N, CA, C and O atoms as a MOPAC input file, in Angstrom:
PM7 MOZYME 1SCF
protein

 N     16.76400 1   -52.84500 1     5.88500 1
 C     17.70600 1   -52.21000 1     4.98800 1
 C     18.46200 1   -51.11900 1     5.76400 1
 O     17.85000 1   -50.31400 1     6.46700 1
 N     19.77100 1   -51.10000 1     5.63200 1
 C     20.55700 1   -50.07500 1     6.34000 1
 C     20.23100 1   -48.67300 1     5.83900 1
 O     19.86600 1   -48.47400 1     4.68000 1
 N     20.36900 1   -47.73800 1     6.71500 1
 C     20.14600 1   -46.33500 1     6.35900 1
 C     21.46600 1   -45.72600 1     5.88900 1
 O     22.53700 1   -46.14100 1     6.33300 1
 N     21.39100 1   -44.73500 1     4.98400 1
 C     22.63600 1   -44.08800 1     4.54200 1
 C     23.24500 1   -43.27300 1     5.67000 1
 O     22.55900 1   -42.83500 1     6.59300 1
 N     24.54000 1   -43.08500 1     5.57000 1
 C     25.22200 1   -42.21300 1     6.51900 1
 C     24.83300 1   -40.76500 1     6.23400 1
 O     24.46000 1   -40.43800 1     5.10700 1
 N     24.91400 1   -39.89700 1     7.23700 1
 C     24.70000 1   -38.46500 1     6.96800 1
 C     25.77000 1   -37.98300 1     5.97800 1
 O     26.94600 1   -38.32300 1     6.11000 1
 N     25.35600 1   -37.20300 1     5.00700 1
 C     26.28100 1   -36.74700 1     3.97000 1
 C     27.02900 1   -35.49700 1     4.43100 1
 O     26.40200 1   -34.50200 1     4.79500 1
 N     28.35800 1   -35.53900 1     4.42000 1
 C     29.12900 1   -34.36000 1     4.80300 1
 C     29.01800 1   -33.27000 1     3.72200 1
 O     28.79000 1   -33.56800 1     2.55000 1
 N     29.17800 1   -32.04200 1     4.12500 1
 C     29.03200 1   -30.90100 1     3.21300 1
 C     29.99900 1   -30.94600 1     2.03600 1
 O     29.67800 1   -30.45700 1     0.95200 1
 N     31.17100 1   -31.52400 1     2.23700 1
 C     32.16300 1   -31.52600 1     1.15400 1
 C     31.93000 1   -32.62400 1     0.12500 1
 O     32.66700 1   -32.71000 1    -0.85800 1
 N     30.92100 1   -33.46100 1     0.33200 1
 C     30.65100 1   -34.54500 1    -0.60400 1
 C     29.82300 1   -34.08400 1    -1.80700 1
 O     30.06400 1   -34.52900 1    -2.92900 1
 N     28.86700 1   -33.21200 1    -1.58500 1
 C     27.98100 1   -32.76600 1    -2.66400 1
 C     28.73900 1   -32.16700 1    -3.85200 1
 O     28.45200 1   -32.53300 1    -4.99200 1
 N     29.68900 1   -31.26800 1    -3.62900 1
 C     30.40600 1   -30.72300 1    -4.79000 1
 C     31.18400 1   -31.78800 1    -5.56900 1
 O     31.33400 1   -31.68500 1    -6.78700 1
 N     31.67400 1   -32.80200 1    -4.86600 1
 C     32.40600 1   -33.87300 1    -5.54100 1
 C     31.47600 1   -34.69900 1    -6.43100 1
 O     31.80700 1   -34.99300 1    -7.57900 1
 N     30.33000 1   -35.06300 1    -5.90200 1
 C     29.40200 1   -35.88100 1    -6.68400 1
 C     28.79600 1   -35.05400 1    -7.82100 1
 O     28.59200 1   -35.56500 1    -8.92200 1
 N     28.51300 1   -33.78900 1    -7.55400 1
 C     27.98700 1   -32.92000 1    -8.61200 1
 C     29.00500 1   -32.76100 1    -9.74100 1
 O     28.62700 1   -32.72500 1   -10.91100 1
 N     30.27600 1   -32.66800 1    -9.40600 1
 C     31.32100 1   -32.53400 1   -10.42800 1
 C     31.37200 1   -33.77200 1   -11.31900 1
 O     31.60000 1   -33.66300 1   -12.52300 1
 N     31.16200 1   -34.93900 1   -10.73200 1
 C     31.14700 1   -36.17100 1   -11.52700 1
 C     29.96200 1   -36.14600 1   -12.49200 1
 O     30.11000 1   -36.47400 1   -13.66900 1
 N     28.80600 1   -35.76300 1   -12.00100 1
 C     27.62900 1   -35.71200 1   -12.87300 1
 C     27.81400 1   -34.70000 1   -14.00400 1
 O     27.45400 1   -34.97000 1   -15.15000 1
 N     28.37300 1   -33.54300 1   -13.67800 1
 C     28.62300 1   -32.53100 1   -14.70800 1
 C     29.63600 1   -33.03900 1   -15.73400 1
 O     29.46800 1   -32.82100 1   -16.93300 1
 N     30.66400 1   -33.70100 1   -15.27400 1
 C     31.68200 1   -34.23700 1   -16.18100 1
 C     31.09000 1   -35.34000 1   -17.05500 1
 O     31.41700 1   -35.45000 1   -18.23700 1
 N     30.22900 1   -36.14400 1   -16.47000 1
 C     29.57400 1   -37.20700 1   -17.24100 1
 C     28.70300 1   -36.60200 1   -18.33900 1
 O     28.70500 1   -37.07600 1   -19.47500 1
 N     27.96400 1   -35.55800 1   -17.99300 1
 C     27.13200 1   -34.87200 1   -18.99500 1
 C     27.99400 1   -34.26600 1   -20.09600 1
 O     27.65500 1   -34.35500 1   -21.27600 1
 N     29.09800 1   -33.65600 1   -19.71500 1
 C     29.99200 1   -33.04500 1   -20.70400 1
 C     30.57500 1   -34.10500 1   -21.63000 1
 O     30.72700 1   -33.86800 1   -22.82800 1
 N     30.89700 1   -35.25700 1   -21.08900 1
 C     31.44100 1   -36.33600 1   -21.89800 1
 C     30.38700 1   -36.82900 1   -22.89500 1
 O     30.70000 1   -37.07700 1   -24.05900 1
 N     29.14500 1   -36.96800 1   -22.43800 1
 C     28.05900 1   -37.39000 1   -23.31700 1
 C     27.82100 1   -36.35600 1   -24.40800 1
 O     27.65900 1   -36.70300 1   -25.57800 1
 N     27.80100 1   -35.09100 1   -24.02300 1
 C     27.59700 1   -34.02500 1   -25.01100 1
 C     28.72400 1   -33.99300 1   -26.03100 1
 O     28.47600 1   -33.78700 1   -27.21900 1
 N     29.94400 1   -34.19000 1   -25.59200 1
 C     31.08700 1   -34.20400 1   -26.51400 1
 C     30.96900 1   -35.36500 1   -27.49200 1
 O     31.24200 1   -35.21500 1   -28.68300 1
 N     30.56700 1   -36.50200 1   -26.98900 1
 C     30.41500 1   -37.67900 1   -27.85700 1
 C     29.31200 1   -37.43800 1   -28.88600 1
 O     29.48200 1   -37.73900 1   -30.06800 1
 N     28.18100 1   -36.89300 1   -28.43300 1
 C     27.06200 1   -36.63700 1   -29.33600 1
 C     27.39300 1   -35.57900 1   -30.37900 1
 O     26.85100 1   -35.60900 1   -31.48400 1
 N     28.27500 1   -34.64800 1   -30.04300 1
 C     28.66200 1   -33.58000 1   -30.96500 1
 C     29.93300 1   -33.92500 1   -31.73800 1
 O     30.49700 1   -33.07900 1   -32.43200 1
 N     30.37500 1   -35.17100 1   -31.61100 1
 C     31.63200 1   -35.60600 1   -32.24500 1
 C     32.78700 1   -34.70100 1   -31.83300 1
 O     33.66600 1   -34.38000 1   -32.63300 1
 N     32.76100 1   -34.30000 1   -30.56600 1
 C     33.80600 1   -33.41800 1   -30.04100 1
 C     34.93800 1   -34.20100 1   -29.40200 1
 O     35.11300 1   -35.39200 1   -29.65900 1
 N     35.70300 1   -33.51200 1   -28.56600 1
 C     36.87800 1   -34.08400 1   -27.91600 1
 C     36.45800 1   -34.89700 1   -26.69500 1
 O     36.42200 1   -34.39000 1   -25.57300 1
 N     36.14500 1   -36.15300 1   -26.93400 1
 C     35.70000 1   -37.02900 1   -25.85000 1
 C     36.85700 1   -37.33500 1   -24.89700 1
 O     36.63800 1   -37.49600 1   -23.69600 1
 N     38.07200 1   -37.41500 1   -25.41200 1
 C     39.22100 1   -37.74400 1   -24.56100 1
 C     39.41900 1   -36.70600 1   -23.46100 1
 O     39.64900 1   -37.06200 1   -22.30500 1
 N     39.33100 1   -35.43900 1   -23.81000 1
 C     39.49200 1   -34.38100 1   -22.80200 1
 C     38.36400 1   -34.44600 1   -21.77400 1
 O     38.59700 1   -34.30900 1   -20.57300 1
 N     37.14800 1   -34.65500 1   -22.25800 1
 C     36.00700 1   -34.75800 1   -21.34400 1
 C     36.14600 1   -35.98700 1   -20.44400 1
 O     35.79200 1   -35.94000 1   -19.26600 1
 N     36.66000 1   -37.07900 1   -20.99800 1
 C     36.85800 1   -38.30000 1   -20.21100 1
 C     37.90000 1   -38.07600 1   -19.12100 1
 O     37.73900 1   -38.57100 1   -18.00500 1
 N     38.94600 1   -37.34900 1   -19.42100 1
 C     39.97300 1   -37.06600 1   -18.41500 1
 C     39.39300 1   -36.29700 1   -17.23500 1
 O     39.71900 1   -36.58100 1   -16.08200 1
 N     38.54100 1   -35.33200 1   -17.52100 1
 C     37.88500 1   -34.56800 1   -16.45300 1
 C     36.97700 1   -35.48500 1   -15.64000 1
 O     36.94100 1   -35.41200 1   -14.41200 1
 N     36.24200 1   -36.35100 1   -16.34200 1
 C     35.34900 1   -37.29100 1   -15.67300 1
 C     36.12900 1   -38.23900 1   -14.75000 1
 O     35.73400 1   -38.46300 1   -13.60600 1
 N     37.21500 1   -38.78100 1   -15.24500 1
 C     38.02100 1   -39.71200 1   -14.44200 1
 C     38.59200 1   -39.00100 1   -13.21400 1
 O     38.56300 1   -39.54800 1   -12.11200 1
 N     39.10400 1   -37.79900 1   -13.39800 1
 C     39.65800 1   -37.04800 1   -12.26000 1
 C     38.58000 1   -36.76100 1   -11.22000 1
 O     38.81800 1   -36.90200 1   -10.02000 1
 N     37.39300 1   -36.35700 1   -11.67800 1
 C     36.29200 1   -36.07100 1   -10.74600 1
 C     35.85000 1   -37.34900 1   -10.03900 1
 O     35.58100 1   -37.33800 1    -8.83800 1
 N     35.77600 1   -38.43800 1   -10.77800 1
 C     35.37100 1   -39.72100 1   -10.18200 1
 C     36.36100 1   -40.18900 1    -9.12500 1
 O     35.96400 1   -40.66200 1    -8.06100 1
 N     37.64100 1   -40.05700 1    -9.41900 1
 C     38.65500 1   -40.46400 1    -8.45600 1
 C     38.59000 1   -39.61700 1    -7.18200 1
 O     38.75600 1   -40.13200 1    -6.07500 1
 N     38.34900 1   -38.33200 1    -7.34800 1
 C     38.22800 1   -37.45500 1    -6.17200 1
 C     37.02400 1   -37.85900 1    -5.32700 1
 O     37.10000 1   -37.88400 1    -4.09800 1
 N     35.92300 1   -38.17200 1    -5.98800 1
 C     34.72700 1   -38.60400 1    -5.26300 1
 C     34.98800 1   -39.91800 1    -4.53100 1
 O     34.65400 1   -40.04900 1    -3.35300 1
 N     35.57500 1   -40.87600 1    -5.21200 1
 C     35.80900 1   -42.18800 1    -4.61100 1
 C     36.84400 1   -42.13100 1    -3.48600 1
 O     36.86800 1   -43.01400 1    -2.63000 1
 N     37.68600 1   -41.11800 1    -3.47600 1
 C     38.70600 1   -40.99200 1    -2.43100 1
 C     38.14100 1   -40.41500 1    -1.13000 1
 O     38.82900 1   -40.41300 1    -0.10900 1
 N     36.92100 1   -39.93700 1    -1.15700 1
 C     36.33900 1   -39.34100 1     0.05100 1
 C     36.24100 1   -40.40200 1     1.15000 1
 O     35.83800 1   -41.53300 1     0.87800 1
 N     36.60100 1   -40.05600 1     2.37400 1
 C     36.61100 1   -41.04100 1     3.47100 1
 C     35.24300 1   -41.60700 1     3.84500 1
 O     35.17900 1   -42.62900 1     4.52700 1
 N     34.15900 1   -40.98200 1     3.42400 1
 C     32.84000 1   -41.50600 1     3.79000 1
 C     32.61300 1   -42.90000 1     3.22000 1
 O     31.87000 1   -43.68800 1     3.80500 1
 N     33.24000 1   -43.22000 1     2.08800 1
 C     32.97000 1   -44.50700 1     1.45600 1
 C     33.52400 1   -45.66800 1     2.27500 1
 O     32.90000 1   -46.72700 1     2.34300 1
 N     34.66500 1   -45.48600 1     2.88500 1
 C     35.20200 1   -46.54500 1     3.74500 1
 C     34.31400 1   -46.72200 1     4.97300 1
 O     34.03200 1   -47.84500 1     5.39000 1
 N     33.88200 1   -45.61400 1     5.54000 1
 C     32.98200 1   -45.68000 1     6.69200 1
 C     31.66400 1   -46.36400 1     6.30200 1
 O     31.11400 1   -47.15300 1     7.07000 1
 N     31.16900 1   -46.05000 1     5.10300 1
 C     29.91800 1   -46.66400 1     4.64000 1
 C     30.09900 1   -48.16000 1     4.40500 1
 O     29.21100 1   -48.95100 1     4.72400 1
 N     31.23700 1   -48.55100 1     3.85300 1
 C     31.50100 1   -49.98800 1     3.65200 1
 C     31.53200 1   -50.70800 1     4.99800 1
 O     30.94700 1   -51.78000 1     5.15100 1
 N     32.21000 1   -50.12000 1     5.95700 1
 C     32.29500 1   -50.74100 1     7.28200 1
 C     30.92500 1   -50.81800 1     7.94700 1
 O     30.64500 1   -51.75600 1     8.69300 1
 N     30.08700 1   -49.84700 1     7.67900 1
 C     28.74200 1   -49.82900 1     8.25200 1
 C     27.71800 1   -50.58100 1     7.42200 1
 O     26.52700 1   -50.55800 1     7.73400 1
 N     28.16800 1   -51.24700 1     6.36900 1
 C     27.29600 1   -52.02400 1     5.48100 1
 C     26.16700 1   -51.17600 1     4.89700 1
 O     25.04100 1   -51.64300 1     4.72700 1
 N     26.49300 1   -49.93000 1     4.59700 1
 C     25.47000 1   -49.05400 1     4.01500 1
 C     26.03900 1   -48.25100 1     2.83900 1
 O     25.60200 1   -47.13200 1     2.57100 1
 N     27.01900 1   -48.83700 1     2.14200 1
 C     27.66200 1   -48.14900 1     1.01900 1
 C     26.64800 1   -47.82400 1    -0.07500 1
 O     26.59300 1   -46.68700 1    -0.54400 1
 N     25.84800 1   -48.80400 1    -0.48600 1
 C     24.89700 1   -48.57700 1    -1.57700 1
 C     23.88200 1   -47.49700 1    -1.21300 1
 O     23.54400 1   -46.65200 1    -2.04300 1
 N     23.40200 1   -47.52400 1     0.01300 1
 C     22.41100 1   -46.53900 1     0.43500 1
 C     23.01700 1   -45.14200 1     0.51300 1
 O     22.37700 1   -44.15600 1     0.14900 1
 N     24.25700 1   -45.06700 1     0.99100 1
 C     24.93900 1   -43.77400 1     1.09000 1
 C     25.25000 1   -43.23900 1    -0.30100 1
 O     25.09200 1   -42.04700 1    -0.56500 1
 N     25.69600 1   -44.13000 1    -1.19400 1
 C     25.98100 1   -43.72000 1    -2.57100 1
 C     24.71700 1   -43.17200 1    -3.22300 1
 O     24.75600 1   -42.11800 1    -3.85900 1
 N     23.60200 1   -43.87400 1    -3.07300 1
 C     22.35500 1   -43.42800 1    -3.69600 1
 C     21.90000 1   -42.09600 1    -3.11300 1
 O     21.43000 1   -41.23000 1    -3.85100 1
 N     22.03200 1   -41.92200 1    -1.82200 1
 C     21.65500 1   -40.65700 1    -1.19100 1
 C     22.52200 1   -39.51100 1    -1.72000 1
 O     22.02600 1   -38.41100 1    -1.96700 1
 N     23.80800 1   -39.77500 1    -1.88800 1
 C     24.71600 1   -38.76100 1    -2.41700 1
 C     24.38600 1   -38.44100 1    -3.87300 1
 O     24.37500 1   -37.27600 1    -4.27100 1
 N     24.12000 1   -39.46900 1    -4.65900 1
 C     23.75700 1   -39.27800 1    -6.06400 1
 C     22.46600 1   -38.47900 1    -6.18000 1
 O     22.38100 1   -37.55000 1    -6.98400 1
 N     21.47200 1   -38.82900 1    -5.39300 1
 C     20.19800 1   -38.10800 1    -5.42200 1
 C     20.38000 1   -36.64500 1    -5.03100 1
 O     19.78100 1   -35.75900 1    -5.64200 1
 N     21.19800 1   -36.39200 1    -4.02400 1
 C     21.44800 1   -35.01300 1    -3.58500 1
 C     22.14600 1   -34.21700 1    -4.68400 1
 O     21.81900 1   -33.05400 1    -4.91700 1
 N     23.10300 1   -34.84500 1    -5.35500 1
 C     23.81400 1   -34.16100 1    -6.44500 1
 C     22.87700 1   -33.87500 1    -7.60700 1
 O     22.91800 1   -32.78900 1    -8.18600 1
 N     22.03500 1   -34.83900 1    -7.95100 1
 C     21.07000 1   -34.61800 1    -9.03800 1
 C     20.11000 1   -33.49400 1    -8.68400 1
 O     19.79200 1   -32.65400 1    -9.52600 1
 N     19.65100 1   -33.47800 1    -7.44400 1
 C     18.75900 1   -32.40500 1    -7.01800 1
 C     19.44300 1   -31.04200 1    -7.08700 1
 O     18.83300 1   -30.05400 1    -7.49500 1
 N     20.70200 1   -30.99700 1    -6.68900 1
 C     21.44000 1   -29.74000 1    -6.69000 1
 C     21.65400 1   -29.22000 1    -8.10600 1
 O     21.69900 1   -28.01000 1    -8.32700 1
 N     21.78600 1   -30.13200 1    -9.06200 1
 C     22.03200 1   -29.74100 1   -10.44900 1
 C     20.76500 1   -29.55800 1   -11.26500 1
 O     20.81600 1   -29.06000 1   -12.39000 1
 N     19.63300 1   -29.95500 1   -10.71000 1
 C     18.37700 1   -29.84800 1   -11.44200 1
 C     18.04900 1   -28.38500 1   -11.72500 1
 O     18.21400 1   -27.50600 1   -10.88000 1
 N     17.58900 1   -28.16900 1   -12.92300 1
 C     17.20100 1   -26.80500 1   -13.27500 1
 C     15.88200 1   -26.50600 1   -12.58600 1
 O     15.00200 1   -27.36400 1   -12.52400 1
 N     15.74300 1   -25.29300 1   -12.07000 1
 C     14.48800 1   -24.95300 1   -11.39900 1
 C     13.32500 1   -25.02900 1   -12.39400 1
 O     13.47300 1   -24.68900 1   -13.56800 1
 N     12.19500 1   -25.47100 1   -11.91200 1
 C     11.02200 1   -25.57200 1   -12.77100 1
 C     10.59900 1   -24.18700 1   -13.24300 1
 O     10.69000 1   -23.20100 1   -12.51200 1
 N     10.13800 1   -24.14600 1   -14.47100 1
 C      9.67800 1   -22.86000 1   -15.02600 1
 C      8.42000 1   -22.40900 1   -14.28500 1
 O      7.51100 1   -23.19900 1   -14.03100 1
 N      8.39400 1   -21.15100 1   -13.95400 1
 C      7.24900 1   -20.63400 1   -13.18700 1
 C      6.13800 1   -20.19600 1   -14.09600 1
 O      5.09900 1   -19.73600 1   -13.62300 1

């Protein structure tokens, strides 16, 4: 199985923004709020993430899925609330 590419520093904020926007969209839907506005933020964040040059490099290196998962895991870890002490 191919290994993921090293994640550049500017990728984490992009992936974290997508996760935050996705959460906001879910919360808006559950609260019967303005899903359209939340969706617009989500789409903009997703497009910015997908435009990052690492994805083309990962596709060429046949490690897109592994790199995507590594980036997703890093973003989830960064957004995780610290455990209660």
